[in-house]
py3Dmol code that shows the C-alpha trace and the ligand (Angstrom):
import py3Dmol

protein = """\
ATOM      1  CA  MET A   1     144.238  57.823  80.603  1.00  0.00           C
ATOM      2  CA  LYS A   2     143.959  59.452  77.248  1.00  0.00           C
ATOM      3  CA  ARG A   3     140.314  58.359  76.995  1.00  0.00           C
ATOM      4  CA  ARG A   4     139.468  59.767  80.449  1.00  0.00           C
ATOM      5  CA  THR A   5     140.900  63.118  79.473  1.00  0.00           C
ATOM      6  CA  ALA A   6     138.780  63.156  76.342  1.00  0.00           C
ATOM      7  CA  ILE A   7     135.624  62.428  78.346  1.00  0.00           C
ATOM      8  CA  SER A   8     136.237  65.162  80.856  1.00  0.00           C
ATOM      9  CA  ALA A   9     136.928  67.641  78.059  1.00  0.00           C
ATOM     10  CA  VAL A  10     133.525  66.799  76.576  1.00  0.00           C
ATOM     11  CA  GLY A  11     131.976  67.069  80.035  1.00  0.00           C
ATOM     12  CA  ALA A  12     133.566  70.450  80.606  1.00  0.00           C
ATOM     13  CA  LEU A  13     132.276  71.693  77.285  1.00  0.00           C
ATOM     14  CA  ALA A  14     128.752  70.493  78.048  1.00  0.00           C
ATOM     15  CA  LEU A  15     128.895  72.165  81.439  1.00  0.00           C
ATOM     16  CA  ALA A  16     130.044  75.447  79.911  1.00  0.00           C
ATOM     17  CA  GLY A  17     127.156  75.217  77.448  1.00  0.00           C
ATOM     18  CA  THR A  18     124.675  74.701  80.295  1.00  0.00           C
ATOM     19  CA  HIS A  19     126.142  77.680  82.134  1.00  0.00           C
ATOM     20  CA  ARG A  20     125.818  79.840  79.079  1.00  0.00           C
ATOM     21  CA  ALA A  21     122.251  78.756  78.490  1.00  0.00           C
ATOM     22  CA  PHE A  22     121.495  79.407  82.166  1.00  0.00           C
ATOM     23  CA  ALA A  23     123.064  82.863  82.085  1.00  0.00           C
ATOM     24  CA  GLN A  24     120.952  83.736  79.060  1.00  0.00           C
ATOM     25  CA  GLN A  25     117.630  82.753  80.625  1.00  0.00           C
ATOM     26  CA  PRO A  26     115.553  85.931  80.820  1.00  0.00           C
ATOM     27  CA  ILE A  27     114.035  87.075  84.066  1.00  0.00           C
ATOM     28  CA  VAL A  28     110.302  86.430  83.697  1.00  0.00           C
ATOM     29  CA  ILE A  29     107.801  88.949  85.040  1.00  0.00           C
ATOM     30  CA  LYS A  30     104.202  87.809  85.149  1.00  0.00           C
ATOM     31  CA  PHE A  31     101.771  90.735  85.000  1.00  0.00           C
ATOM     32  CA  SER A  32      98.234  89.618  85.767  1.00  0.00           C
ATOM     33  CA  HIS A  33      95.079  91.712  85.499  1.00  0.00           C
ATOM     34  CA  VAL A  34      91.330  91.304  85.116  1.00  0.00           C
ATOM     35  CA  VAL A  35      90.358  93.538  82.167  1.00  0.00           C
ATOM     36  CA  THR A  36      90.794  92.950  78.428  1.00  0.00           C
ATOM     37  CA  ASN A  37      93.846  94.016  76.446  1.00  0.00           C
ATOM     38  CA  ASP A  38      91.656  96.616  74.775  1.00  0.00           C
ATOM     39  CA  THR A  39      91.276  98.919  77.788  1.00  0.00           C
ATOM     40  CA  PRO A  40      93.541 101.584  79.311  1.00  0.00           C
ATOM     41  CA  LYS A  41      94.983  99.080  81.827  1.00  0.00           C
ATOM     42  CA  GLY A  42      95.277  96.329  79.208  1.00  0.00           C
ATOM     43  CA  LYS A  43      97.114  98.632  76.828  1.00  0.00           C
ATOM     44  CA  GLY A  44      99.298  99.943  79.656  1.00  0.00           C
ATOM     45  CA  ALA A  45     100.386  96.432  80.605  1.00  0.00           C
ATOM     46  CA  LEU A  46     101.314  95.680  76.981  1.00  0.00           C
ATOM     47  CA  LYS A  47     103.197  98.982  76.721  1.00  0.00           C
ATOM     48  CA  PHE A  48     105.163  98.078  79.851  1.00  0.00           C
ATOM     49  CA  LYS A  49     106.014  94.698  78.303  1.00  0.00           C
ATOM     50  CA  GLU A  50     107.212  96.335  75.087  1.00  0.00           C
ATOM     51  CA  LEU A  51     109.378  98.913  76.878  1.00  0.00           C
ATOM     52  CA  ALA A  52     110.704  96.569  79.567  1.00  0.00           C
ATOM     53  CA  GLU A  53     111.867  94.037  76.990  1.00  0.00           C
ATOM     54  CA  LYS A  54     113.379  96.803  74.865  1.00  0.00           C
ATOM     55  CA  TYR A  55     115.236  98.615  77.668  1.00  0.00           C
ATOM     56  CA  THR A  56     116.619  95.396  79.160  1.00  0.00           C
ATOM     57  CA  ALA A  57     117.564  94.155  75.678  1.00  0.00           C
ATOM     58  CA  GLY A  58     115.646  90.950  76.270  1.00  0.00           C
ATOM     59  CA  LYS A  59     117.105  90.225  79.718  1.00  0.00           C
ATOM     60  CA  VAL A  60     113.544  90.508  81.030  1.00  0.00           C
ATOM     61  CA  ARG A  61     110.520  88.843  79.503  1.00  0.00           C
ATOM     62  CA  VAL A  62     107.125  90.189  80.569  1.00  0.00           C
ATOM     63  CA  GLU A  63     104.173  87.823  80.303  1.00  0.00           C
ATOM     64  CA  VAL A  64     100.868  89.678  80.438  1.00  0.00           C
ATOM     65  CA  TYR A  65      97.817  87.678  81.536  1.00  0.00           C
ATOM     66  CA  PRO A  66      94.672  89.770  80.883  1.00  0.00           C
ATOM     67  CA  ASN A  67      90.986  89.263  81.573  1.00  0.00           C
ATOM     68  CA  SER A  68      91.310  87.134  84.755  1.00  0.00           C
ATOM     69  CA  THR A  69      92.990  84.340  82.744  1.00  0.00           C
ATOM     70  CA  LEU A  70      95.456  83.701  85.546  1.00  0.00           C
ATOM     71  CA  TYR A  71      93.750  85.016  88.695  1.00  0.00           C
ATOM     72  CA  LYS A  72      90.448  86.581  89.703  1.00  0.00           C
ATOM     73  CA  ASP A  73      90.201  89.695  91.853  1.00  0.00           C
ATOM     74  CA  LYS A  74      90.950  88.329  95.296  1.00  0.00           C
ATOM     75  CA  GLU A  75      93.432  85.647  94.279  1.00  0.00           C
ATOM     76  CA  GLU A  76      95.681  88.247  92.670  1.00  0.00           C
ATOM     77  CA  MET A  77      97.007  89.650  95.947  1.00  0.00           C
ATOM     78  CA  ASP A  78      97.804  86.187  97.322  1.00  0.00           C
ATOM     79  CA  ALA A  79      99.642  85.402  94.106  1.00  0.00           C
ATOM     80  CA  LEU A  80     101.747  88.560  94.462  1.00  0.00           C
ATOM     81  CA  ASN A  81     102.584  87.757  98.059  1.00  0.00           C
ATOM     82  CA  SER A  82     103.594  84.186  97.258  1.00  0.00           C
ATOM     83  CA  GLY A  83     105.682  85.243  94.260  1.00  0.00           C
ATOM     84  CA  ALA A  84     103.456  83.491  91.697  1.00  0.00           C
ATOM     85  CA  VAL A  85     103.100  86.834  89.868  1.00  0.00           C
ATOM     86  CA  GLN A  86     105.377  89.854  89.967  1.00  0.00           C
ATOM     87  CA  ILE A  87     103.205  92.795  88.885  1.00  0.00           C
ATOM     88  CA  LEU A  88      99.523  93.614  89.368  1.00  0.00           C
ATOM     89  CA  ALA A  89      97.403  96.699  88.816  1.00  0.00           C
ATOM     90  CA  PRO A  90      94.309  96.215  91.002  1.00  0.00           C
ATOM     91  CA  SER A  91      91.770  98.945  91.430  1.00  0.00           C
ATOM     92  CA  THR A  92      92.104 100.877  94.676  1.00  0.00           C
ATOM     93  CA  ALA A  93      88.923  99.115  95.812  1.00  0.00           C
ATOM     94  CA  LYS A  94      90.921  95.902  96.226  1.00  0.00           C
ATOM     95  CA  PHE A  95      93.600  96.766  98.804  1.00  0.00           C
ATOM     96  CA  ARG A  96      91.661  95.952 101.990  1.00  0.00           C
ATOM     97  CA  PRO A  97      92.653  92.247 101.972  1.00  0.00           C
ATOM     98  CA  ILE A  98      96.338  93.205 102.236  1.00  0.00           C
ATOM     99  CA  GLY A  99      95.613  95.576 105.105  1.00  0.00           C
ATOM    100  CA  VAL A 100      95.677  98.932 103.324  1.00  0.00           C
ATOM    101  CA  PRO A 101      91.999  99.950 103.214  1.00  0.00           C
ATOM    102  CA  GLU A 102      93.022 103.621 102.986  1.00  0.00           C
ATOM    103  CA  PHE A 103      93.215 103.209  99.196  1.00  0.00           C
ATOM    104  CA  GLU A 104      89.416 102.965  99.146  1.00  0.00           C
ATOM    105  CA  ALA A 105      89.217 106.642 100.114  1.00  0.00           C
ATOM    106  CA  LEU A 106      89.857 107.343  96.427  1.00  0.00           C
ATOM    107  CA  ASP A 107      86.472 105.680  95.757  1.00  0.00           C
ATOM    108  CA  LEU A 108      84.586 108.387  97.668  1.00  0.00           C
ATOM    109  CA  PRO A 109      81.809 109.954  95.590  1.00  0.00           C
ATOM    110  CA  TYR A 110      82.258 113.349  93.983  1.00  0.00           C
ATOM    111  CA  VAL A 111      85.672 114.058  95.522  1.00  0.00           C
ATOM    112  CA  PHE A 112      87.479 114.854  92.290  1.00  0.00           C
ATOM    113  CA  GLU A 113      86.883 118.021  90.318  1.00  0.00           C
ATOM    114  CA  GLY A 114      87.119 116.380  86.894  1.00  0.00           C
ATOM    115  CA  ASP A 115      90.249 114.709  85.523  1.00  0.00           C
ATOM    116  CA  ALA A 116      92.502 117.526  86.709  1.00  0.00           C
ATOM    117  CA  GLY A 117      91.242 117.121  90.273  1.00  0.00           C
ATOM    118  CA  TYR A 118      91.968 113.404  90.152  1.00  0.00           C
ATOM    119  CA  ASP A 119      95.466 113.930  88.702  1.00  0.00           C
ATOM    120  CA  LYS A 120      96.313 116.451  91.402  1.00  0.00           C
ATOM    121  CA  VAL A 121      95.377 114.047  94.180  1.00  0.00           C
ATOM    122  CA  VAL A 122      97.147 110.904  92.947  1.00  0.00           C
ATOM    123  CA  ASN A 123     100.261 112.778  91.837  1.00  0.00           C
ATOM    124  CA  GLY A 124     100.431 114.820  95.029  1.00  0.00           C
ATOM    125  CA  PRO A 125     101.056 114.003  98.700  1.00  0.00           C
ATOM    126  CA  ILE A 126      97.867 111.902  99.050  1.00  0.00           C
ATOM    127  CA  GLY A 127      98.825 109.540  96.234  1.00  0.00           C
ATOM    128  CA  LYS A 128     102.438 109.326  97.378  1.00  0.00           C
ATOM    129  CA  GLY A 129     101.336 108.691 100.961  1.00  0.00           C
ATOM    130  CA  LEU A 130      99.074 105.843  99.851  1.00  0.00           C
ATOM    131  CA  LEU A 131     101.830 104.115  97.888  1.00  0.00           C
ATOM    132  CA  LYS A 132     104.139 104.506 100.869  1.00  0.00           C
ATOM    133  CA  ARG A 133     101.669 102.639 103.077  1.00  0.00           C
ATOM    134  CA  LEU A 134     102.348  99.530 100.980  1.00  0.00           C
ATOM    135  CA  GLU A 135     105.974  99.330 102.090  1.00  0.00           C
ATOM    136  CA  ALA A 136     105.112  97.808 105.450  1.00  0.00           C
ATOM    137  CA  LYS A 137     103.240  95.041 103.608  1.00  0.00           C
ATOM    138  CA  GLY A 138     106.244  93.979 101.514  1.00  0.00           C
ATOM    139  CA  ILE A 139     104.753  95.624  98.442  1.00  0.00           C
ATOM    140  CA  THR A 140     106.244  98.377  96.308  1.00  0.00           C
ATOM    141  CA  GLY A 141     103.809 100.870  94.758  1.00  0.00           C
ATOM    142  CA  MET A 142     104.992 101.805  91.272  1.00  0.00           C
ATOM    143  CA  ALA A 143     102.305 104.085  89.808  1.00  0.00           C
ATOM    144  CA  PHE A 144      98.663 105.050  89.617  1.00  0.00           C
ATOM    145  CA  TRP A 145      96.854 104.223  86.391  1.00  0.00           C
ATOM    146  CA  ASP A 146      93.693 106.089  85.450  1.00  0.00           C
ATOM    147  CA  ASN A 147      90.462 104.616  84.120  1.00  0.00           C
ATOM    148  CA  GLY A 148      88.122 107.583  84.414  1.00  0.00           C
ATOM    149  CA  PHE A 149      84.764 108.054  86.078  1.00  0.00           C
ATOM    150  CA  HIS A 150      82.119 105.450  86.831  1.00  0.00           C
ATOM    151  CA  MET A 151      78.734 105.087  85.198  1.00  0.00           C
ATOM    152  CA  VAL A 152      75.946 103.093  86.836  1.00  0.00           C
ATOM    153  CA  SER A 153      73.315 100.847  85.274  1.00  0.00           C
ATOM    154  CA  ALA A 154      70.255  98.667  85.720  1.00  0.00           C
ATOM    155  CA  ASN A 155      67.279  97.571  83.650  1.00  0.00           C
ATOM    156  CA  THR A 156      65.362 100.617  84.866  1.00  0.00           C
ATOM    157  CA  PRO A 157      66.514 104.258  84.598  1.00  0.00           C
ATOM    158  CA  LEU A 158      68.631 105.473  87.527  1.00  0.00           C
ATOM    159  CA  LEU A 159      68.092 109.205  87.748  1.00  0.00           C
ATOM    160  CA  MET A 160      67.146 109.975  91.322  1.00  0.00           C
ATOM    161  CA  PRO A 161      68.240 108.262  94.563  1.00  0.00           C
ATOM    162  CA  ALA A 162      64.754 106.724  94.893  1.00  0.00           C
ATOM    163  CA  ASP A 163      65.370 104.792  91.666  1.00  0.00           C
ATOM    164  CA  PHE A 164      67.987 102.690  93.486  1.00  0.00           C
ATOM    165  CA  GLN A 165      65.631 101.530  96.221  1.00  0.00           C
ATOM    166  CA  GLY A 166      66.073  97.795  96.825  1.00  0.00           C
ATOM    167  CA  LEU A 167      68.218  97.164  93.740  1.00  0.00           C
ATOM    168  CA  LYS A 168      71.087  94.699  94.065  1.00  0.00           C
ATOM    169  CA  ILE A 169      74.156  96.461  92.725  1.00  0.00           C
ATOM    170  CA  ARG A 170      77.451  94.685  92.119  1.00  0.00           C
ATOM    171  CA  ILE A 171      80.501  96.312  93.692  1.00  0.00           C
ATOM    172  CA  SER A 172      84.107  95.172  93.474  1.00  0.00           C
ATOM    173  CA  GLY A 173      84.893  95.136  97.188  1.00  0.00           C
ATOM    174  CA  SER A 174      85.253  98.735  98.318  1.00  0.00           C
ATOM    175  CA  LYS A 175      83.554  99.522 101.621  1.00  0.00           C
ATOM    176  CA  ILE A 176      83.163 103.049 100.311  1.00  0.00           C
ATOM    177  CA  ALA A 177      81.119 101.870  97.329  1.00  0.00           C
ATOM    178  CA  ASP A 178      79.164  99.783  99.819  1.00  0.00           C
ATOM    179  CA  LEU A 179      78.423 102.946 101.793  1.00  0.00           C
ATOM    180  CA  TYR A 180      77.383 105.115  98.884  1.00  0.00           C
ATOM    181  CA  PHE A 181      75.112 102.534  97.298  1.00  0.00           C
ATOM    182  CA  ARG A 182      73.447 101.949 100.675  1.00  0.00           C
ATOM    183  CA  ALA A 183      73.024 105.720 100.969  1.00  0.00           C
ATOM    184  CA  LEU A 184      71.048 105.562  97.709  1.00  0.00           C
ATOM    185  CA  GLY A 185      68.885 102.748  99.079  1.00  0.00           C
ATOM    186  CA  ALA A 186      70.509  99.971  97.044  1.00  0.00           C
ATOM    187  CA  LEU A 187      71.857  96.613  98.255  1.00  0.00           C
ATOM    188  CA  PRO A 188      75.510  96.364  97.240  1.00  0.00           C
ATOM    189  CA  GLN A 189      76.920  92.894  96.560  1.00  0.00           C
ATOM    190  CA  ILE A 190      80.575  92.014  96.095  1.00  0.00           C
ATOM    191  CA  LEU A 191      81.357  89.920  93.026  1.00  0.00           C
ATOM    192  CA  ALA A 192      84.575  89.211  91.121  1.00  0.00           C
ATOM    193  CA  PHE A 193      84.873  91.197  87.928  1.00  0.00           C
ATOM    194  CA  SER A 194      84.885  88.069  85.765  1.00  0.00           C
ATOM    195  CA  GLU A 195      81.480  87.086  87.163  1.00  0.00           C
ATOM    196  CA  VAL A 196      79.650  90.347  86.561  1.00  0.00           C
ATOM    197  CA  TYR A 197      78.362  89.768  83.022  1.00  0.00           C
ATOM    198  CA  GLN A 198      76.674  86.512  83.936  1.00  0.00           C
ATOM    199  CA  ALA A 199      75.314  87.901  87.192  1.00  0.00           C
ATOM    200  CA  LEU A 200      73.692  90.770  85.283  1.00  0.00           C
ATOM    201  CA  GLN A 201      72.410  88.470  82.573  1.00  0.00           C
ATOM    202  CA  THR A 202      70.816  86.016  84.979  1.00  0.00           C
ATOM    203  CA  GLY A 203      69.506  88.629  87.400  1.00  0.00           C
ATOM    204  CA  VAL A 204      71.751  87.609  90.318  1.00  0.00           C
ATOM    205  CA  VAL A 205      72.284  91.353  90.573  1.00  0.00           C
ATOM    206  CA  ASP A 206      70.174  94.145  89.074  1.00  0.00           C
ATOM    207  CA  GLY A 207      72.920  96.551  88.226  1.00  0.00           C
ATOM    208  CA  CYS A 208      76.539  97.623  88.524  1.00  0.00           C
ATOM    209  CA  GLU A 209      78.923 100.542  88.179  1.00  0.00           C
ATOM    210  CA  ASN A 210      81.987 100.802  86.004  1.00  0.00           C
ATOM    211  CA  THR A 211      83.737 102.896  83.395  1.00  0.00           C
ATOM    212  CA  PRO A 212      82.754 102.963  79.712  1.00  0.00           C
ATOM    213  CA  SER A 213      85.817 100.915  78.667  1.00  0.00           C
ATOM    214  CA  ASN A 214      84.879  98.138  81.090  1.00  0.00           C
ATOM    215  CA  TYR A 215      81.177  98.267  80.134  1.00  0.00           C
ATOM    216  CA  TYR A 216      82.115  97.979  76.494  1.00  0.00           C
ATOM    217  CA  THR A 217      84.833  95.327  76.618  1.00  0.00           C
ATOM    218  CA  GLN A 218      82.950  93.108  79.089  1.00  0.00           C
ATOM    219  CA  LYS A 219      79.670  93.636  77.180  1.00  0.00           C
ATOM    220  CA  PHE A 220      77.806  94.758  80.315  1.00  0.00           C
ATOM    221  CA  PHE A 221      75.874  97.210  78.129  1.00  0.00           C
ATOM    222  CA  GLU A 222      74.262  94.287  76.315  1.00  0.00           C
ATOM    223  CA  VAL A 223      72.584  93.108  79.506  1.00  0.00           C
ATOM    224  CA  GLN A 224      71.658  96.486  81.037  1.00  0.00           C
ATOM    225  CA  LYS A 225      68.794  98.446  79.493  1.00  0.00           C
ATOM    226  CA  HIS A 226      69.731 101.772  81.119  1.00  0.00           C
ATOM    227  CA  ILE A 227      73.124 103.316  81.834  1.00  0.00           C
ATOM    228  CA  THR A 228      73.519 106.640  83.634  1.00  0.00           C
ATOM    229  CA  VAL A 229      76.704 108.545  82.801  1.00  0.00           C
ATOM    230  CA  SER A 230      76.798 109.727  86.378  1.00  0.00           C
ATOM    231  CA  ASN A 231      80.550 110.240  86.948  1.00  0.00           C
ATOM    232  CA  HIS A 232      79.735 109.711  90.635  1.00  0.00           C
ATOM    233  CA  ALA A 233      83.075 108.118  91.537  1.00  0.00           C
ATOM    234  CA  HIS A 234      86.421 107.377  89.934  1.00  0.00           C
ATOM    235  CA  LEU A 235      88.185 104.138  88.950  1.00  0.00           C
ATOM    236  CA  GLN A 236      91.934 104.038  89.369  1.00  0.00           C
ATOM    237  CA  TYR A 237      94.578 101.379  89.781  1.00  0.00           C
ATOM    238  CA  ALA A 238      97.752 101.156  91.796  1.00  0.00           C
ATOM    239  CA  VAL A 239     100.451  99.243  89.942  1.00  0.00           C
ATOM    240  CA  ILE A 240     102.341  97.143  92.465  1.00  0.00           C
ATOM    241  CA  THR A 241     105.162  94.639  92.734  1.00  0.00           C
ATOM    242  CA  ASN A 242     106.515  92.318  95.397  1.00  0.00           C
ATOM    243  CA  THR A 243     109.324  94.200  97.187  1.00  0.00           C
ATOM    244  CA  LYS A 244     111.453  91.098  97.764  1.00  0.00           C
ATOM    245  CA  PHE A 245     111.342  90.323  94.051  1.00  0.00           C
ATOM    246  CA  TRP A 246     111.933  93.957  93.069  1.00  0.00           C
ATOM    247  CA  MET A 247     114.886  94.556  95.366  1.00  0.00           C
ATOM    248  CA  GLY A 248     116.371  91.206  94.369  1.00  0.00           C
ATOM    249  CA  LEU A 249     116.756  92.378  90.761  1.00  0.00           C
ATOM    250  CA  PRO A 250     120.180  93.539  89.550  1.00  0.00           C
ATOM    251  CA  PRO A 251     120.232  97.355  89.992  1.00  0.00           C
ATOM    252  CA  ASP A 252     120.761  98.068  86.285  1.00  0.00           C
ATOM    253  CA  ILE A 253     117.744  95.936  85.341  1.00  0.00           C
ATOM    254  CA  ARG A 254     115.653  97.577  88.062  1.00  0.00           C
ATOM    255  CA  ALA A 255     116.528 101.021  86.671  1.00  0.00           C
ATOM    256  CA  GLN A 256     115.552  99.941  83.155  1.00  0.00           C
ATOM    257  CA  LEU A 257     112.254  98.544  84.420  1.00  0.00           C
ATOM    258  CA  ASP A 258     111.626 101.726  86.395  1.00  0.00           C
ATOM    259  CA  LYS A 259     112.034 103.738  83.205  1.00  0.00           C
ATOM    260  CA  ALA A 260     109.708 101.347  81.357  1.00  0.00           C
ATOM    261  CA  MET A 261     107.089 101.691  84.106  1.00  0.00           C
ATOM    262  CA  THR A 262     107.335 105.499  84.179  1.00  0.00           C
ATOM    263  CA  GLU A 263     106.798 105.691  80.434  1.00  0.00           C
ATOM    264  CA  ALA A 264     104.079 103.017  80.370  1.00  0.00           C
ATOM    265  CA  SER A 265     102.259 104.928  83.129  1.00  0.00           C
ATOM    266  CA  GLU A 266     102.465 108.208  81.221  1.00  0.00           C
ATOM    267  CA  TYR A 267     101.117 106.408  78.169  1.00  0.00           C
ATOM    268  CA  THR A 268      98.238 104.731  80.053  1.00  0.00           C
ATOM    269  CA  ASN A 269      97.217 107.918  81.790  1.00  0.00           C
ATOM    270  CA  SER A 270      97.344 109.808  78.501  1.00  0.00           C
ATOM    271  CA  ILE A 271      94.961 107.427  76.688  1.00  0.00           C
ATOM    272  CA  ALA A 272      92.418 106.707  79.453  1.00  0.00           C
ATOM    273  CA  LYS A 273      90.103 109.592  78.667  1.00  0.00           C
ATOM    274  CA  GLN A 274      89.952 108.960  74.921  1.00  0.00           C
ATOM    275  CA  GLU A 275      89.608 105.177  75.372  1.00  0.00           C
ATOM    276  CA  ASN A 276      86.583 105.732  77.583  1.00  0.00           C
ATOM    277  CA  ALA A 277      85.088 108.310  75.225  1.00  0.00           C
ATOM    278  CA  ASP A 278      85.489 105.858  72.325  1.00  0.00           C
ATOM    279  CA  SER A 279      83.888 103.043  74.329  1.00  0.00           C
ATOM    280  CA  LEU A 280      80.966 105.260  75.297  1.00  0.00           C
ATOM    281  CA  ALA A 281      80.449 106.200  71.642  1.00  0.00           C
ATOM    282  CA  LYS A 282      80.430 102.501  70.687  1.00  0.00           C
ATOM    283  CA  ILE A 283      77.951 101.682  73.441  1.00  0.00           C
ATOM    284  CA  LYS A 284      75.697 104.459  72.204  1.00  0.00           C
ATOM    285  CA  ALA A 285      76.029 103.355  68.583  1.00  0.00           C
ATOM    286  CA  SER A 286      75.098  99.764  69.509  1.00  0.00           C
ATOM    287  CA  GLY A 287      71.554 100.859  70.321  1.00  0.00           C
ATOM    288  CA  LYS A 288      71.412  98.093  72.943  1.00  0.00           C
ATOM    289  CA  THR A 289      70.985 100.361  75.943  1.00  0.00           C
ATOM    290  CA  THR A 290      69.713 103.839  76.753  1.00  0.00           C
ATOM    291  CA  LEU A 291      72.237 106.351  78.032  1.00  0.00           C
ATOM    292  CA  HIS A 292      71.123 108.938  80.578  1.00  0.00           C
ATOM    293  CA  TYR A 293      72.839 112.115  81.744  1.00  0.00           C
ATOM    294  CA  LEU A 294      71.963 113.707  85.071  1.00  0.00           C
ATOM    295  CA  THR A 295      70.539 117.209  85.243  1.00  0.00           C
ATOM    296  CA  PRO A 296      72.098 119.621  87.794  1.00  0.00           C
ATOM    297  CA  ALA A 297      69.065 119.038  90.052  1.00  0.00           C
ATOM    298  CA  GLN A 298      69.560 115.272  89.902  1.00  0.00           C
ATOM    299  CA  VAL A 299      73.276 115.648  90.686  1.00  0.00           C
ATOM    300  CA  SER A 300      72.307 117.772  93.705  1.00  0.00           C
ATOM    301  CA  ALA A 301      69.928 115.054  94.873  1.00  0.00           C
ATOM    302  CA  TRP A 302      72.691 112.409  94.612  1.00  0.00           C
ATOM    303  CA  LYS A 303      75.113 114.681  96.494  1.00  0.00           C
ATOM    304  CA  ALA A 304      72.536 115.221  99.235  1.00  0.00           C
ATOM    305  CA  ALA A 305      72.060 111.446  99.563  1.00  0.00           C
ATOM    306  CA  PHE A 306      75.844 110.948  99.744  1.00  0.00           C
ATOM    307  CA  LYS A 307      76.356 113.509 102.510  1.00  0.00           C
ATOM    308  CA  PRO A 308      76.467 111.026 105.415  1.00  0.00           C
ATOM    309  CA  VAL A 309      78.922 108.830 103.491  1.00  0.00           C
ATOM    310  CA  TYR A 310      81.933 111.088 104.166  1.00  0.00           C
ATOM    311  CA  LYS A 311      81.575 110.835 107.929  1.00  0.00           C
ATOM    312  CA  GLU A 312      80.804 107.112 107.802  1.00  0.00           C
ATOM    313  CA  ALA A 313      83.874 106.612 105.600  1.00  0.00           C
ATOM    314  CA  GLU A 314      86.133 107.602 108.507  1.00  0.00           C
ATOM    315  CA  GLY A 315      85.191 104.368 110.260  1.00  0.00           C
ATOM    316  CA  ARG A 316      85.935 102.327 107.161  1.00  0.00           C
ATOM    317  CA  VAL A 317      89.198 103.787 105.881  1.00  0.00           C
ATOM    318  CA  GLY A 318      90.454 106.107 108.625  1.00  0.00           C
ATOM    319  CA  LYS A 319      89.800 109.730 109.528  1.00  0.00           C
ATOM    320  CA  GLN A 320      93.182 110.979 108.359  1.00  0.00           C
ATOM    321  CA  ILE A 321      92.884 109.948 104.730  1.00  0.00           C
ATOM    322  CA  VAL A 322      89.248 111.075 104.545  1.00  0.00           C
ATOM    323  CA  ASP A 323      90.222 114.477 105.968  1.00  0.00           C
ATOM    324  CA  GLU A 324      93.055 114.804 103.473  1.00  0.00           C
ATOM    325  CA  LEU A 325      90.814 114.017 100.536  1.00  0.00           C
ATOM    326  CA  LEU A 326      87.918 116.189 101.621  1.00  0.00           C
ATOM    327  CA  THR A 327      90.284 119.090 102.239  1.00  0.00           C
ATOM    328  CA  ALA A 328      91.696 118.632  98.733  1.00  0.00           C
ATOM    329  CA  ALA A 329      88.135 118.494  97.360  1.00  0.00           C
ATOM    330  CA  GLY A 330      86.940 121.478  99.398  1.00  0.00           C
ATOM    331  CA  ILE A 331      84.116 119.378 100.896  1.00  0.00           C
ATOM    332  CA  LYS A 332      83.077 120.219 104.477  1.00  0.00           C
ATOM    333  CA  ILE A 333      81.243 117.666 106.603  1.00  0.00           C
TER     334      ILE A 333
END
"""
ligand_1 = """\
9
LMR
C 86.147 95.918 88.844
O 86.277 94.890 89.518
O 85.058 96.401 88.537
C 87.389 96.644 88.366
O 88.335 96.608 89.368
C 87.919 96.005 87.154
C 89.165 96.682 86.692
O 90.232 96.231 87.076
O 89.030 97.666 85.952
"""
view = py3Dmol.view(width=600, height=400)
view.addModel(protein, "pdb")
view.setStyle({"model": 0}, {"cartoon": {"style": "trace"}})
view.addModel(ligand_1, "xyz")
view.setStyle({"model": 1}, {"stick": {}})
view.zoomTo()
view.show()
């Protein structure tokens, strides 16, 4: 009798220990993305980790998986839906597979009047409306993260629309990028981001578009003889989470994570411009490629070639969102 009591006391103690250990297990958030840590998005993800772990006093652990180490472009959305990851920050070119192609409207050429024009759109009713569209898909839109304007490259100079004729240009999936490269006479090809360097190196594609930070950190500039700093379109991300996961969090933790995301977003958006300027300077200093800047006449020629794209875009992403953006941009079609 005595002995039995002793055993159950030990058992009870062990059980209490297990409970304690269980209660102390942090909530793990996996944040997957496709760029390196040394980019605006990469740094933003690490900033979110730092702040989230600080504000929740370690109750949340954020694991950041950069550079397609966990998932490539398309697999990311499936992983979010299945709960295999909790946070992503895909470019707005990558929302068609989850049924929200309207995000691609932000890829339209020459619709933002510089950085201020971009900020106004994503922080205003258009940006808010886009994030709201995610709700019906079981996804919560948390923020937009900036990565600046695109450049475009090939092994021949790209100065006038005719220079694109017949070139295979890698795009990330946006039907809008598909439209504008076709308008220039190029043949757009969708490839995952992690496959671009090799495709350029081996000639699977002739060229690509991206921002200076992505050209630099993925070494695209080493395998492209000519880069045009064209600023023809903008690269931005929507940071998203799985709504079921998000709403299942204890409210106090959710509030702390919200604060961490707000501050991480401010940080990311504040460094994007300088990060890209630094990357462009490093690309230039490498001497491995020739940088070109368009003259006003060349810009006009690109704009003339892009004219049909705005109307065609209505069939790809919807008339309403195209109208909203063109009105904001003051473009009449
Ligand atoms: C791309 O595929 O080119 C971009 O979406 C990569 C990124 O996330 O910046």
